C-alpha positions in Angstrom: 2.6 6.4 -64.6 4.8 4.2 -62.5 3.9 0.5 -62.3 4.3 -1.0 -58.9 4.9 -4.5 -57.6 4.5 -6.0 -54.1 7.6 -5.1 -52.0 7.5 -8.4 -50.0 5.7 -10.5 -47.6 4.3 -9.0 -44.4 6.8 -8.8 -41.5 5.9 -8.4 -37.8 6.8 -5.2 -36.0 9.7 -5.2 -33.6 9.2 -3.9 -30.1 10.7 -0.5 -29.4 13.4 -0.1 -26.8 12.0 0.4 -23.3 11.6 4.1 -22.6 13.9 5.3 -19.9 12.2 7.4 -17.3 14.8 10.1 -16.8 14.7 13.9 -16.8 13.5 14.9 -20.3 16.5 17.2 -21.0 18.9 14.3 -20.4 17.1 11.9 -22.7 19.1 11.0 -25.8 17.7 11.9 -29.2 18.1 9.2 -31.8 18.4 11.7 -34.6 21.5 13.4 -33.1 23.2 10.1 -32.6 22.8 9.0 -36.2 20.4 6.1 -35.3 19.3 4.0 -38.2 15.5 3.5 -38.9 16.4 -0.1 -39.7 17.9 -1.9 -36.7 20.6 -4.4 -37.9 20.0 -8.0 -36.8 16.2 -7.8 -36.5 15.8 -9.3 -39.9 12.8 -7.0 -40.5 13.1 -4.6 -43.4 12.4 -1.0 -42.6 11.8 -1.5 -38.9 13.8 0.2 -36.2 12.3 0.8 -32.8 13.6 4.0 -31.2 12.7 5.0 -27.6 13.0 8.4 -26.1 11.4 10.6 -23.5 9.9 14.1 -23.3 7.5 16.0 -21.2 4.0 16.3 -22.7 4.0 19.1 -25.2 3.2 19.7 -28.9 1.7 17.0 -30.9 -1.0 14.4 -30.1 -2.8 14.8 -26.8 -0.8 12.6 -24.3 -4.0 12.1 -22.1 -5.4 10.0 -24.9 -2.3 7.7 -25.0 -2.4 4.8 -22.5 0.8 4.2 -20.6 2.7 0.9 -21.1 6.0 -0.7 -20.3 7.2 -0.2 -23.9 6.1 1.9 -26.8 5.7 -0.3 -29.9 4.9 0.3 -33.5 5.7 -1.4 -36.9 6.0 -0.2 -40.4 6.8 -1.7 -43.8 6.8 -0.7 -47.5 4.0 -2.4 -49.4 5.1 -1.9 -53.0 8.0 -0.9 -55.3 8.4 0.1 -59.0 8.4 -2.6 -61.6 11.5 -1.1 -63.0 13.3 -2.0 -59.7 11.9 -5.5 -59.3 15.5 -6.8 -58.9 16.7 -3.9 -56.6 16.6 -5.3 -53.1 16.9 -1.8 -51.6 13.7 -0.7 -53.4 11.8 -3.5 -51.5 12.9 -2.0 -48.1 13.2 1.7 -48.8 11.7 4.3 -51.2 14.4 4.4 -53.9 13.8 6.1 -57.2 15.0 8.5 -59.9 12.5 10.9 -61.3 12.3 14.1 -63.4 11.3 17.5 -62.0 7.5 17.8 -61.9 6.9 14.1 -61.2 4.4 12.8 -58.7 5.1 9.3 -57.2 3.2 7.3 -54.6 4.0 4.4 -52.4 1.8 2.4 -50.0 3.0 1.5 -46.5 1.5 -0.7 -43.8 1.4 0.4 -40.2 0.9 -2.1 -37.4 0.2 -1.9 -33.7 1.8 -4.9 -32.1 1.1 -3.8 -28.5 -1.6 -5.2 -26.3 -3.4 -1.9 -26.1 -5.1 0.5 -28.5 -2.7 3.1 -29.8 -2.8 6.4 -31.7 -0.1 6.4 -34.4 1.2 9.6 -36.0 2.5 9.4 -39.6 4.8 12.0 -41.1 8.0 12.7 -43.0 11.1 14.3 -41.6 14.6 15.2 -42.7 17.6 12.9 -43.2 21.0 13.2 -44.8 24.0 11.0 -45.8 27.2 12.3 -44.1 30.6 10.9 -43.4 29.1 9.1 -40.4 26.4 7.3 -42.5 22.7 7.8 -42.8 21.9 10.7 -40.4 18.4 11.1 -38.9 17.3 14.7 -38.0 15.7 15.0 -34.6 11.9 15.1 -34.1 10.0 16.6 -37.1 12.9 18.6 -38.6 12.1 19.4 -42.2 14.3 19.5 -45.3 13.6 20.0 -49.0 12.5 16.4 -49.7 10.4 16.0 -46.6 8.5 19.2 -47.6 7.5 17.4 -50.8 6.2 14.4 -49.0 2.6 14.0 -47.8 1.4 11.0 -45.7 -2.3 10.2 -45.6 -3.8 9.7 -43.1 -1.7 11.7 -40.7 -2.9 9.7 -37.7 -4.4 6.2 -37.2 -6.0 4.6 -34.2 -5.2 0.9 -34.1 -6.4 -1.8 -31.8 -4.0 -4.5 -30.7 -2.4 -6.4 -33.6 -4.4 -4.3 -36.1 -2.9 -2.9 -39.4 -3.7 0.0 -41.6 -2.6 0.9 -45.1 -1.4 4.5 -45.6 -0.3 6.3 -48.8 2.9 8.3 -49.2 2.8 10.9 -52.0 6.0 12.8 -53.2 5.4 15.8 -55.4 8.6 17.0 -57.0 8.4 20.7 -58.0 8.8 21.4 -61.7 11.9 23.5 -61.1 13.6 21.2 -58.6 17.4 21.1 -59.1 19.2 17.9 -60.0 20.6 15.7 -57.2 19.8 13.0 -54.6 17.8 13.9 -51.5 17.1 11.9 -48.3 14.2 11.7 -45.8 12.4 9.2 -43.6 8.7 8.4 -43.4 8.0 7.9 -39.7 5.3 6.1 -37.7 5.3 7.4 -34.1 3.4 6.5 -30.9 3.5 8.1 -27.5 2.5 7.2 -23.9 2.6 8.9 -20.5 3.8 7.0 -17.4 2.8 7.6 -13.8 5.4 10.3 -13.4 4.0 12.4 -16.3 7.0 11.6 -18.6 6.0 11.2 -22.2 7.6 8.1 -23.9 8.1 8.3 -27.6 8.7 5.4 -30.0 9.0 5.6 -33.7 10.0 3.5 -36.7 10.7 4.6 -40.2 11.3 3.9 -43.9 14.2 5.7 -45.6 13.6 7.7 -48.8 16.4 8.0 -51.4 15.1 10.2 -54.2 17.3 11.2 -57.2 16.0 14.1 -59.3 17.2 15.1 -62.7 16.6 14.8 -66.5 17.4 11.7 -68.5 18.4 8.4 -67.0 19.4 7.6 -63.5 22.9 8.6 -62.3 25.4 5.7 -62.2 26.0 3.8 -59.1 29.4 2.1 -58.6 32.0 1.3 -55.9 35.5 -0.1 -55.5 36.8 -2.7 -53.0 40.5 -2.4 -52.0 42.8 -5.3 -51.1 41.7 -7.7 -48.4 43.8 -7.7 -45.2 43.9 -10.0 -42.2 44.8 -9.1 -38.6 43.9 -10.1 -35.0 42.4 -7.8 -32.4 43.8 -7.6 -28.9 41.2 -10.1 -27.7 42.4 -12.6 -30.3 39.5 -12.2 -32.7 40.6 -12.4 -36.4 39.4 -9.5 -38.6 39.3 -9.1 -42.3 39.3 -5.5 -43.5 38.9 -3.8 -46.9 38.7 -0.2 -48.0 35.6 0.5 -50.0 34.8 3.7 -51.8 31.6 5.0 -53.5 32.7 5.9 -57.0 29.2 6.6 -58.3 26.7 9.5 -58.0 24.2 7.9 -55.6 24.4 6.9 -52.0 25.1 3.2 -51.3 24.1 0.8 -48.6 26.7 -1.9 -49.0 26.2 -5.4 -47.5 27.3 -8.8 -48.5 29.2 -11.9 -47.4 32.8 -13.0 -46.8 34.2 -16.5 -47.4 37.5 -18.1 -46.3 39.0 -21.2 -47.9 42.3 -23.1 -48.2 43.2 -22.4 -44.6 45.6 -24.4 -42.4 44.7 -28.1 -42.8 42.3 -27.2 -45.7 39.9 -25.5 -43.4 37.2 -23.1 -44.7 34.8 -20.6 -43.0 31.8 -18.6 -44.0 29.7 -17.1 -45.3 30.0 -14.3 -42.8 27.8 -11.2 -42.9 29.7 -8.0 -44.0 28.1 -4.6 -43.9 29.3 -1.0 -44.3 27.7 2.3 -43.3 25.8 4.3 -45.9 28.3 5.9 -48.2 27.7 9.3 -49.9 29.1 9.7 -53.4 32.8 10.2 -53.4 33.3 8.9 -49.8 34.8 5.7 -48.4 35.2 3.7 -45.3 37.1 0.6 -44.0 34.8 -2.4 -43.8 35.6 -4.8 -41.0 34.4 -8.4 -40.7 35.1 -9.9 -37.2 35.4 -13.7 -37.2 35.4 -16.5 -34.6 38.5 -16.2 -32.5 39.0 -20.0 -32.7 40.0 -19.6 -36.4 43.7 -20.8 -36.5 46.6 -18.6 -37.6 47.9 -19.0 -41.1 47.2 -18.1 -44.7 43.7 -18.1 -46.1 42.1 -17.5 -49.4 39.4 -14.8 -49.0 36.5 -13.7 -51.2 34.3 -10.7 -50.3 31.0 -10.0 -52.2 29.1 -6.7 -51.6 26.0 -5.2 -53.1 23.8 -2.1 -52.8 20.6 -3.1 -54.5 21.5 -4.2 -58.0 25.0 -2.6 -57.9 27.4 -5.4 -57.1 31.2 -6.1 -56.7 33.6 -8.6 -55.3 37.3 -8.9 -54.3 39.5 -11.9 -53.9 42.8 -12.2 -52.1 45.0 -13.9 -49.5 44.8 -12.9 -45.8 47.1 -13.9 -43.0 46.2 -14.2 -39.3 49.1 -14.3 -36.8 52.8 -14.9 -37.7 53.5 -17.4 -40.4 57.1 -18.6 -41.2 58.1 -17.8 -44.8 57.7 -20.7 -47.2 60.9 -22.2 -48.7 61.7 -20.8 -52.2 62.7 -22.8 -55.3 66.3 -21.7 -54.8 66.3 -23.0 -51.2 64.9 -26.3 -52.5 67.9 -26.6 -54.9 70.5 -25.8 -52.2 70.5 -29.2 -50.7 71.2 -31.3 -53.8 73.8 -28.7 -55.0 75.6 -29.0 -51.6 75.5 -32.8 -51.8 76.8 -32.7 -55.4 79.7 -30.4 -54.3 80.7 -32.8 -51.5 80.7 -35.8 -53.8 82.9 -34.0 -56.3 85.3 -32.9 -53.6 85.5 -36.5 -52.4 86.4 -37.7 -55.8 89.1 -35.0 -56.2 90.7 -36.0 -52.9 90.7 -39.7 -53.9 92.4 -39.0 -57.2 95.0 -36.8 -55.5 95.7 -39.5 -52.9 96.2 -42.1 -55.6 98.5 -39.9 -57.6 100.6 -39.2 -54.5 100.8 -42.9 -53.7 102.0 -43.8 -57.2 104.7 -41.1 -57.2 106.0 -42.3 -53.9 106.2 -45.9 -55.3 108.2 -44.7 -58.3 110.7 -42.9 -56.0 111.2 -46.0 -53.9 111.9 -48.1 -57.0 114.5 -45.7 -58.2 116.4 -45.7 -54.9 116.8 -49.5 -54.7 120.1 -51.0 -56.2 119.8 -53.3 -59.2 120.3 -57.0 -58.6 
């Protein structure tokens, strides 16, 4: 039996993006664009509003869904395994390693932040980690992991600002092959506007499930040398190549610090984040800084983590063109030159005195004796 701990304090739901009333066939599908179920910058774990349109069709009866200017819903993870108490990812996503035949459960909280009563559908759908990051399959596309997931209840009716706890159960088949699999647990709401266009909004919690005998596969990554440059608009950028050298997907995020800059200036911490990396893949992490940062050499430190897997890199970065510093040999050139000039002057003085004495001797020899 897996012991669970609270995954964190309640967080409010974020509003979904306003639905665009266009022809359904032209409406973008967030799954095809690789949208993330957690929107960066909201500060709300596991919450990502996604708006899209479609004509009324399969699924919940659109006539029971009131229309509204936006389609809103919130979701968050309620608990995480005790063994992952220090794993920040496990407090946002379902992250675990289990043996074949294992059954695990997680509780989630669904919230209706809209001013009207909503019917909310709960289900699991496919996801994957590709070279572009965490990929969301469209609609209710199924994969192996999502077929193992059951969400109860499948629908909830919530009044404005009401919440409901639901349970996610993952049943791993006894003969499941080893490897990591991905899915998303979605909460979805729908509404129909006056032109009979169905607006869909959904938010989700990622699932990273590793299956196999024995202990969890290792997680690790490498950070390459830090580099500095300026973009065409003048913004300074620090870049670093990062690579997933482990056997599980990573969500790398952290902070960048700059110090020992021109005039002793320092900057940071600045947020640094990379796309989800599959095992054996890499990317170039870019941290864009304030364009007012002056040109020159800076000491840089980058710290990244994916859950409890952490790493850092230190180096020197340069923005703009900096004249080369004088070397020790250049510093010695001036005194050597001065010393040479002094020695030359002494030699010339001695030669002049010698020539004067010889001239005096010749004159003495030429004069008649008295």
